[in-house]
C-alpha positions in Angstrom: 2.4 26.4 7.5 2.0 23.2 9.7 5.4 22.0 10.8 3.9 19.1 12.8 6.0 16.0 11.9 3.7 13.0 11.3 3.7 10.6 14.1 1.5 7.8 12.8 -0.2 6.5 9.7 -3.3 8.4 10.9 -1.7 11.8 10.2 -1.7 11.3 6.4 -4.1 12.1 3.6 -3.7 11.1 0.0 -5.8 11.3 -3.2 -7.9 8.2 -3.9 -8.2 6.6 -7.4 -11.4 8.6 -7.9 -9.8 11.9 -7.2 -11.3 12.4 -3.8 -9.2 12.9 -0.5 -8.6 9.7 1.5 -8.0 10.3 5.2 -6.0 7.6 7.0 -7.5 9.0 10.3 -10.6 7.1 9.2 -8.6 3.8 9.6 -7.8 4.3 13.3 -7.6 1.0 15.0 -7.3 -1.0 11.7 -4.3 -3.0 10.5 -3.3 -1.6 7.1 -1.4 -3.3 4.3 0.1 -0.7 1.9 1.5 -1.9 -1.5 2.9 0.1 -4.4 1.5 -1.7 -7.5 1.8 -1.8 -11.3 -0.3 -3.3 -13.9 2.5 -4.4 -16.4 4.8 -6.0 -13.8 5.9 -9.7 -13.2 4.4 -9.3 -9.7 1.1 -8.0 -11.1 -0.7 -11.3 -10.3 -0.2 -10.4 -6.6 -3.3 -8.2 -7.0 -5.3 -11.5 -6.7 -3.5 -12.5 -3.5 -3.9 -9.1 -2.1 -7.7 -9.2 -2.8 -7.8 -12.6 -1.2 -6.2 -11.2 2.1 -8.6 -8.3 2.0 -11.6 -10.5 1.6 -10.4 -13.0 4.3 -9.5 -10.4 6.9 -11.5 -7.2 6.2 -14.1 -7.9 8.7 -11.5 -8.7 11.3 -9.8 -5.2 10.8 -7.5 -5.5 7.8 -7.5 -2.8 5.0 -5.4 -3.4 1.9 -4.5 -0.2 0.0 -2.9 -0.1 -3.5 -0.7 2.8 -4.6 -0.1 2.5 -8.4 3.4 3.8 -9.3 5.2 4.2 -12.6 8.7 4.6 -11.3 10.0 1.1 -12.2 10.5 0.4 -16.0 7.4 2.2 -17.0 5.3 -0.8 -15.7 2.3 1.3 -14.8 1.4 3.4 -18.0 -2.3 3.4 -17.3 -4.4 6.3 -16.1 -6.1 6.1 -12.7 -9.4 5.2 -14.4 -7.8 2.5 -16.5 -5.9 1.1 -13.4 -9.2 0.7 -11.5 -10.8 -1.0 -14.4 -7.8 -3.3 -15.1 -7.7 -4.3 -11.3 -11.4 -5.0 -11.1 -11.6 -6.9 -14.4 -8.5 -9.0 -14.1 -8.1 -9.5 -10.4 -11.5 -8.8 -8.8 -10.0 -5.9 -6.7 -12.3 -4.4 -4.3 -9.8 -2.9 -1.8 -9.1 0.8 -2.0 -6.8 2.0 -4.8 -5.2 5.4 -4.6 -4.1 7.8 -7.4 -0.8 7.1 -9.1 2.2 8.3 -6.9 6.0 8.5 -6.7 7.7 6.3 -4.0 11.2 7.3 -4.7 13.1 10.5 -5.5 12.2 14.1 -4.8 8.5 13.6 -5.8 8.1 10.9 -3.1 4.7 11.4 -1.4 5.0 12.2 2.3 3.3 8.8 3.3 6.0 6.9 1.5 8.7 9.0 3.1 7.3 8.1 6.5 6.9 4.5 5.7 10.5 4.1 4.5 11.8 5.9 7.6 9.7 3.5 9.8 10.8 0.4 8.1 14.0 0.8 6.0 14.7 -2.0 3.5 17.9 -3.7 2.3 18.5 -0.6 0.1 17.8 1.9 3.0 15.0 4.2 2.3 14.7 3.3 -1.4 11.8 1.2 -2.7 13.4 -1.6 -4.8 10.5 -2.4 -7.1 6.8 -2.8 -7.5 4.8 -4.7 -4.9 6.9 -3.7 -1.8 4.5 -4.1 1.1 4.3 -2.2 4.3 2.1 -3.8 7.1 1.1 -1.2 9.6 -0.2 -2.3 13.0 -3.4 -0.8 14.5 -1.3 1.5 16.6 -0.6 3.4 13.4 3.1 3.4 14.2 4.5 -0.1 14.1 5.5 -0.9 10.5 6.9 -4.1 8.9 8.3 -4.1 5.4 8.2 -7.0 2.9 10.1 -7.4 -0.4 8.2 -7.5 -3.8 8.8 -11.3 -4.1 7.0 -12.0 -0.9 3.7 -13.3 -1.9 0.6 -11.9 -0.2 -0.4 -15.3 1.3 3.1 -15.3 3.1 1.9 -12.4 5.1 -1.0 -14.3 6.8 1.0 -15.1 10.0 2.0 -11.5 10.5 -1.5 -10.2 9.7 -3.1 -12.7 12.1 -0.7 -11.8 14.9 -1.6 -8.1 14.4 -5.2 -8.8 14.3 -4.8 -11.0 17.4 -6.4 -14.0 15.7 
C-alpha cells in the first residue's frame, strides 16, 4: 500500500463524468479552479459564469473542473450522464466534469480532504454548501478558497494574478 502523503494537486486522480480516470498530473503548470456543483441549487446559474471564466482564460492556462455533489439538501439528484447533459444544454458547459462525489464526511474523496486541509474555510474543514470554489496555483500547492456566494466573475483578479496577466 502506498503511504505517500499527497504533496500537490498533481498527486491525485479521480473518475471523470464519462467513467474514465482523470489524472491531475496532466495539468502540471496550469491554474485550476475546482468547484463542487449541483443542478438544483440556487447557485446553479454559476455554471454559466464558470464556463465564461473557462472560455476567457483556458488558452492562458486556467482549467475549471466541476465536481457534482449531492450532499446538500439533495440538490444533485441526477446521474452523471444527466448532469453532463443538463450542464451542456442549460449552461453551455465545456469544462471538465467529474463523477459525482462526497466532499464531507467519511466518504470524502481524498482530493477534497487535501483541498480542505490546504485552505480551511470559516467552518474549518467542512464544505458549507454547493459551489464552494478552490483556486489552485500552477505550483499545485497554493490554494485559495471562495465561499459559494462568491460569483465566478469575482475571481478574475485572483485568476489573472496567478496567470501573471
